[in-house]
C-alpha positions in Angstrom: 13.9 12.9 23.1 14.5 14.7 19.9 16.4 18.0 20.0 13.8 20.5 18.8 16.4 22.9 17.3 17.8 20.2 15.1 14.4 18.7 14.2 13.5 19.2 10.5 9.8 18.8 9.8 10.6 18.9 6.1 11.8 15.3 6.5 8.2 14.3 7.1 6.7 14.5 3.7 4.0 13.1 1.5 3.7 9.3 1.4 2.9 8.2 -2.1 0.4 5.5 -2.8 3.2 3.3 -4.1 6.7 3.3 -2.9 8.9 5.6 -4.9 12.6 4.8 -5.3 15.3 7.4 -5.2 16.0 10.3 -2.9 12.7 11.7 -1.4 14.4 14.9 -0.4 15.5 15.5 -4.0 11.8 15.9 -4.8 11.6 18.9 -2.5 14.9 20.3 -3.9 13.3 20.7 -7.3 10.5 23.2 -7.0 8.8 22.1 -10.3 8.8 18.5 -9.2 7.5 19.5 -5.7 4.6 21.4 -7.3 3.8 18.6 -9.6 3.9 16.1 -6.7 1.7 18.4 -4.5 -0.8 18.7 -7.4 -0.8 14.9 -7.7 -1.4 14.3 -4.0 -4.2 16.9 -3.8 -6.0 15.4 -6.7 -9.4 14.1 -5.7 -10.9 11.3 -7.8 -14.6 11.0 -8.4 -16.3 8.3 -6.3 -15.6 7.2 -2.8 -12.0 6.4 -1.9 -10.9 3.3 0.0 -10.7 3.9 3.8 -6.9 3.3 3.7 -6.5 5.7 0.9 -8.5 8.4 2.7 -6.4 7.9 5.8 -3.2 8.2 3.7 -4.4 11.4 2.2 -5.5 12.7 5.6 -2.1 11.9 7.1 -0.4 13.7 4.2 -2.5 16.8 4.8 -1.9 16.6 8.5 1.9 16.3 7.9 1.9 19.4 5.7 -0.2 21.4 8.3 2.1 20.3 11.1 5.2 21.4 9.2 3.7 24.8 8.8 2.7 25.0 12.5 6.2 23.9 13.5 7.8 26.6 11.5 5.4 29.2 13.0 6.2 28.1 16.5 9.9 28.1 15.7 9.7 31.7 14.6 7.6 32.6 17.8 10.3 31.0 19.9 13.1 32.9 18.3 11.2 36.1 18.7 10.5 35.3 22.4 14.2 34.5 23.0 15.1 37.9 21.5 12.6 39.6 23.7 13.8 37.8 26.8 17.2 39.4 26.5 15.6 42.9 26.5 15.5 45.2 29.6 11.7 45.3 30.2 10.9 42.8 33.0 7.2 42.5 32.1 7.9 41.9 28.4 10.7 39.4 29.4 8.2 37.5 31.6 5.6 37.3 28.9 8.3 36.3 26.4 9.4 33.4 28.7 5.8 32.2 28.9 5.6 32.4 25.1 8.9 30.6 24.8 7.7 27.8 27.1 4.4 27.5 25.2 6.2 27.4 21.9 8.6 24.8 23.1 5.7 22.6 24.5 3.8 23.0 21.2 6.9 22.1 19.2 7.4 19.0 21.3 3.8 18.0 20.8 4.2 18.5 17.0 7.3 16.4 16.9 5.6 13.5 18.8 2.6 13.8 16.5 4.7 13.8 13.4 6.5 10.7 14.7 3.1 9.0 15.2 1.9 10.1 11.7 5.1 8.6 10.3 4.5 5.4 12.2 1.0 5.2 10.8 2.1 5.9 7.3 4.7 3.2 7.5 2.1 0.7 8.9 -0.2 1.6 6.0 2.6 1.0 3.5 3.5 -2.4 5.1 -0.2 -3.4 5.1 -0.5 -2.4 1.4 2.6 -4.4 0.6 1.3 -7.5 2.5 -2.0 -7.2 0.7 -0.3 -7.0 -2.6 1.8 -10.1 -1.8 -1.3 -12.0 -0.6 -3.0 -11.0 -3.9 0.0 -12.2 -5.9 0.0 -15.5 -3.9 -3.8 -15.9 -4.5 -3.2 -15.1 -8.2 -0.5 -17.7 -8.2 -2.8 -20.2 -6.7 -5.5 -19.3 -9.3 -2.9 -19.7 -12.0 -1.8 -23.1 -10.8 -5.4 -24.2 -10.5 -6.1 -23.1 -14.0 -3.0 -25.0 -15.3 -4.0 -28.1 -13.4 -7.5 -28.0 -14.8 -6.1 -27.5 -18.3 -3.8 -30.5 -17.8 -6.8 -32.6 -16.7 -8.7 -31.5 -19.9 -5.7 -32.4 -22.0 -5.3 -35.8 -20.5 -9.1 -36.5 -20.8 -8.9 -35.5 -24.5 -5.9 -37.9 -25.0 -7.8 -40.7 -23.3 -10.9 -40.0 -25.4 -8.9 -40.1 -28.6 -7.3 -43.4 -27.5 -10.7 -45.0 -26.7 -12.0 -43.7 -30.1 -9.1 -45.3 -31.9 -9.6 -48.6 -30.1 -13.3 -48.5 -30.8 -12.7 -47.9 -34.5 -10.4 -51.0 -34.6 -12.3 -53.4 -32.4 -15.8 -52.0 -32.6 -18.0 -50.7 -29.8 -17.1 -52.1 -26.3 -19.1 -55.1 -25.4 -20.2 -55.8 -29.0 -17.7 -58.6 -29.3 -19.0 -60.1 -26.1 -22.6 -59.8 -27.3 -21.8 -61.5 -30.6 -20.1 -64.3 -28.7 -23.0 -64.6 -26.3 -25.5 -64.7 -29.3 -23.4 -67.5 -30.9 -23.6 -69.5 -27.6 -27.3 -69.1 -27.5 -27.7 -70.5 -31.1 -25.5 -73.5 -30.2 -27.6 -74.4 -27.2 -30.9 -73.8 -28.9 
C-alpha cells in the first residue's frame, strides 16, 4: 500500500489528448504554462465530443477534484493529530475519529486516483492503437492506389503497342479476311 504521507496527488495531472514529450511536472512549475494548459483542457468545443474524449475530460476533472479533496483531508488529519495531543479527553476522542475518517478517505482517494490513472493510460494506449491501425489502413489504401495506377499505366502501354501494330499491319483480322476473299475468288 502507498504511504499516504508521501503520496503526492500533484503527480496525477491532466492527460492531454496527444502525448506530450518533456517533463510533465515542469508544466506545473511554471504558473503561466499551468494556467494556459488548464484553460486549454477546460475548453469546450461546439458539437458533441467523442465518447473517449468525454471520458478523458471527465477523468481530468475528477483528478483535479480528487487532488483538492486529498489536500483538504490532509489538512484535517494534521489538525486532528494536533488536537489528539491536547489534554481534553472528549476532544481527543473526537479528533481520533476525525483522524481515522481522514485517513480512510485519503486511502480511498489514492486508490481512486490510481484507477483513474490506469483508465487514462488505457485510453492513451487505445488511441495509439487506433492511430496505428488508421496508418496501416491508409498504407493499404495507398498501396492499392499505386497498384491500380500501375495497372492503368500497363494498360496504356499495351494499348499504344496495339495501336502501333495496327497502324503498321492494319486492323486485326483484315489480312485474314483479304486472304479468305482471294480464296473464294479462286474457287468460284
